[in-house]
C-alpha positions as CSV (number, residue, x, y, z in Angstrom):
1,M,14.5,20.5,8.2
2,S,10.8,21.4,8.4
3,R,11.6,24.1,11.0
4,F,14.1,25.7,8.5
5,L,11.5,25.6,5.7
6,A,8.8,27.1,8.0
7,S,11.2,30.0,8.9
8,V,12.1,30.6,5.2
9,L,8.4,30.6,4.3
10,A,7.6,33.0,7.2
11,A,10.4,35.3,6.0
12,L,9.1,35.3,2.4
13,I,5.6,36.1,3.6
14,G,6.9,38.9,5.8
15,I,8.8,40.4,2.9
16,S,6.0,40.2,0.4
17,T,3.2,41.3,2.6
18,P,3.9,45.1,2.2
19,I,4.0,44.7,-1.5
20,V,0.7,42.8,-1.7
21,T,-1.2,45.1,0.7
22,A,0.2,48.4,-0.7
23,P,-2.6,50.5,-2.1
24,T,-2.9,50.4,-5.9
25,A,-2.1,53.6,-7.7
26,F,-4.2,54.4,-10.8
27,A,-3.3,56.7,-13.7
28,A,-5.7,59.3,-12.3
29,D,-3.9,59.5,-8.9
30,L,-1.7,62.5,-9.2
31,P,1.2,63.1,-6.9
32,G,1.1,66.2,-4.7
33,Y,3.4,69.2,-5.0
34,V,6.8,68.8,-3.3
35,D,8.8,71.9,-2.7
36,Y,12.5,71.3,-3.3
37,G,13.6,74.8,-2.4
38,S,15.8,77.0,-4.5
39,D,18.4,74.3,-5.3
40,S,18.3,72.2,-8.4
41,G,16.3,69.5,-6.6
42,V,15.1,66.7,-8.8
43,C,17.1,68.1,-11.8
44,A,20.3,67.0,-10.1
45,Q,19.3,63.6,-8.9
46,P,21.7,60.8,-9.9
47,W,19.0,58.7,-11.6
48,V,18.1,61.6,-13.9
49,L,21.7,62.4,-14.9
50,N,22.5,58.7,-15.4
51,R,19.5,58.2,-17.6
52,I,20.5,61.2,-19.7
53,T,24.1,60.0,-19.9
54,S,23.1,56.5,-21.1
55,R,20.5,57.7,-23.6
56,F,23.0,60.2,-25.0
57,R,25.5,57.4,-25.4
58,Y,22.8,55.4,-27.3
59,Q,21.9,58.4,-29.4
60,V,25.5,59.2,-30.6
61,H,26.0,55.6,-31.5
62,N,22.8,55.1,-33.4
63,V,22.1,58.4,-35.2
64,P,24.2,58.9,-38.3
65,N,26.8,61.6,-38.6
66,L,26.9,62.5,-34.9
67,P,30.4,62.8,-33.3
68,D,31.4,59.9,-31.1
69,V,31.5,61.7,-27.8
70,A,30.1,61.1,-24.3
71,I,28.9,63.2,-21.4
72,V,31.6,63.5,-18.9
73,D,30.1,66.0,-16.4
74,F,27.1,68.2,-15.7
75,Q,27.6,71.8,-14.5
76,R,25.4,74.6,-13.5
77,I,22.3,72.4,-13.1
78,R,19.1,74.5,-12.5
79,E,15.4,74.1,-12.6
80,N,13.9,76.6,-15.1
81,R,10.3,76.0,-14.2
82,Y,7.8,73.6,-12.7
83,L,4.3,73.0,-14.0
84,P,2.4,71.0,-11.3
85,A,-0.2,68.5,-12.3
86,S,-3.7,70.0,-12.4
87,E,-7.1,69.1,-13.9
88,Q,-6.2,70.9,-17.1
89,W,-2.7,69.5,-17.3
90,P,-2.6,66.1,-15.6
91,I,1.1,65.5,-15.9
92,G,3.5,67.5,-13.7
93,R,6.6,68.7,-15.6
94,R,9.9,70.1,-14.5
95,Y,12.0,71.9,-17.1
96,C,15.7,71.8,-16.3
97,G,18.9,73.2,-17.8
98,A,22.6,72.6,-17.4
99,T,25.9,72.6,-19.2
100,V,27.5,69.3,-20.1
101,A,31.2,68.7,-20.5
102,L,31.8,66.3,-23.4
103,S,34.6,63.8,-23.9
104,D,36.0,65.9,-26.8
105,G,36.6,68.8,-24.4
106,Q,33.7,71.0,-25.5
107,S,30.9,72.2,-23.2
108,R,27.4,72.5,-24.6
109,P,24.0,73.5,-23.1
110,I,21.5,70.8,-22.4
111,W,17.8,71.2,-21.6
112,Y,15.7,68.4,-20.2
113,L,12.2,67.7,-19.0
114,I,11.1,65.4,-16.2
115,E,7.5,64.2,-16.6
116,E,6.0,62.8,-13.4
117,G,4.4,59.4,-13.7
118,Q,5.3,58.9,-17.4
119,G,7.9,56.2,-17.1
120,F,7.6,52.7,-18.6
121,A,3.9,51.5,-18.0
122,S,3.3,54.8,-16.1
123,V,5.7,53.7,-13.4
124,G,8.3,56.3,-12.4
125,N,9.2,59.4,-14.3
126,N,10.2,60.0,-17.9
127,V,13.2,62.1,-18.9
128,E,13.5,63.8,-22.3
129,F,16.6,65.8,-23.1
130,C,18.3,67.8,-25.9
131,V,21.9,68.7,-26.2
132,A,22.6,71.7,-28.3
133,G,23.9,70.6,-31.7
134,F,22.9,67.0,-31.3
135,D,19.2,67.2,-32.3
136,R,20.0,66.2,-35.9
137,W,16.4,65.3,-36.7
138,M,14.9,68.4,-35.1
139,V,12.8,66.4,-32.7
140,Y,12.7,69.2,-30.2
141,N,12.5,72.0,-32.8
142,G,15.3,74.3,-33.6
143,R,17.9,74.8,-30.9
144,C,16.0,72.5,-28.5
145,R,13.2,75.1,-28.1
146,V,10.6,72.6,-27.0
147,L,12.5,71.7,-23.8
148,R,13.6,75.2,-22.8
């Protein structure tokens, strides 16, 4: 039995060692520029689209007087511009656009922003989005102008 426990302990130490010895990233450590080419790159990654879809579902259920619809599909995904992190602007931003097909059969434009290193507790990236006609409280200005 002790040989089994020793091997389990060795396996746990082996798994946790890369985590413990990984260099610590601080808020001032900015990621370098990554060239994604002419395709939609980060804008079309599944984690971005899934986050938008789930947050949109939350929005239509919790904001009064919005139609009960869901995002069914993303079409014509594109990156409109990329503002890399610099000393003047320490947060890298990607502005993206697409067309979403909704569950009621309509298609609407969507604009979204991916902020590098601005996720929960500065881990990961943050995604802000605006679907045309669904910004009831004008958070992103008229016609989603802030995210365009």
